[in-house]
C-alpha positions in Angstrom: 96.7 121.8 81.4 99.6 124.2 81.0 102.2 123.1 78.5 105.0 123.2 81.2 103.0 120.8 83.3 102.6 118.4 80.4 106.3 118.6 79.7 107.1 117.9 83.4 104.8 114.9 83.5 106.2 113.5 80.2 109.7 113.9 81.6 108.8 112.0 84.8 107.3 109.2 82.8 110.3 109.1 80.5 112.7 109.0 83.5 110.8 106.2 85.1 110.9 104.0 82.0 114.5 104.8 81.3 115.4 103.4 84.7 113.0 100.5 84.5 114.1 99.3 81.0 117.5 98.3 82.3 115.9 96.3 85.2 114.1 93.0 84.9 113.1 90.8 87.8 112.9 87.0 87.7 111.9 84.4 90.3 115.5 84.1 91.6 116.1 87.8 91.7 112.9 89.8 91.7 112.6 93.6 91.3 112.3 95.6 94.5 110.2 98.5 93.3 110.0 101.5 95.6 107.4 104.3 95.1 106.6 107.3 97.2 104.0 109.9 97.4 103.8 113.1 99.4 102.5 111.2 102.4 103.3 107.5 101.9 106.0 105.1 100.9 105.6 101.7 99.3 107.9 98.8 98.5 107.0 95.7 96.4 108.8 92.5 95.2 107.8 91.9 91.6 108.6 88.9 89.4 108.5 90.3 85.9 108.7 87.0 84.1 105.4 85.7 85.6 103.9 89.2 86.1 103.1 88.7 89.7 103.8 90.6 92.9 105.5 88.4 95.5 105.0 90.7 98.4 104.6 94.3 99.4 104.6 96.6 102.3 104.0 100.3 102.8 103.0 102.9 105.2 99.3 102.1 104.6 99.7 98.4 105.4 98.3 96.9 108.6 101.7 96.6 110.3 102.5 100.3 109.8 99.1 101.8 110.6 99.1 105.5 111.1 102.7 105.8 109.8 103.8 108.7 107.6 106.7 109.0 105.2 109.9 109.6 107.1 113.4 108.1 107.3 112.6 106.0 110.4 109.5 104.6 108.6 111.7 103.9 105.5 114.1 101.9 107.7 111.1 99.9 109.1 109.8 99.2 105.6 113.2 98.2 104.4 113.6 95.6 107.2 110.0 94.4 106.6 110.4 93.9 102.9 113.7 92.0 103.6 111.9 89.8 106.0 109.2 89.0 103.4 111.9 88.2 100.9 113.6 85.9 103.4 110.3 84.1 104.1 110.0 83.4 100.3 113.7 82.2 100.2 114.9 85.2 98.2 118.4 86.5 99.0 119.1 88.9 96.0 116.9 91.5 94.4 117.2 94.2 91.7 116.6 97.6 93.2 114.1 99.8 91.2 114.1 103.4 92.4 111.6 104.5 89.8 111.8 108.2 88.9 113.3 109.1 92.2 116.9 109.9 93.1 118.8 107.5 95.2 119.1 109.6 98.4 117.3 110.4 101.6 114.3 108.1 102.2 115.1 105.7 99.4 118.7 105.3 100.5 117.5 104.7 104.1 115.1 102.0 102.8 117.8 100.3 100.7 120.4 100.4 103.5 117.9 98.8 106.0 117.1 96.1 103.4 120.8 95.4 102.9 121.4 95.3 106.7 118.5 92.8 107.0 120.3 90.5 104.5 119.1 91.3 101.0 121.8 91.7 98.3 121.6 94.2 95.5 
């Protein structure tokens, strides 16, 4: 692998852990982790104290079959993850954007989750 690719990958990993070290999810306020690939978008509610995933939804889940990554899909995933949180009696979360900037698709997902009743 070229040295510039190694440096880029190392920078991405460093950026991810720099953001994540400041965030810890608990059972009252789990971590809402968002990850995206070139084609898909995923959101999970994670309890870091117990080390379990409370719930998750993405563009590959059954409810979003044949969906691709877009702003409209991000809004749908935001409302779905908020509904999962409400079903588990969770009102507040810690938003974990990972290594991604908070704009575009991530901002749409976060705004939809806020409109559906989640606080972060």
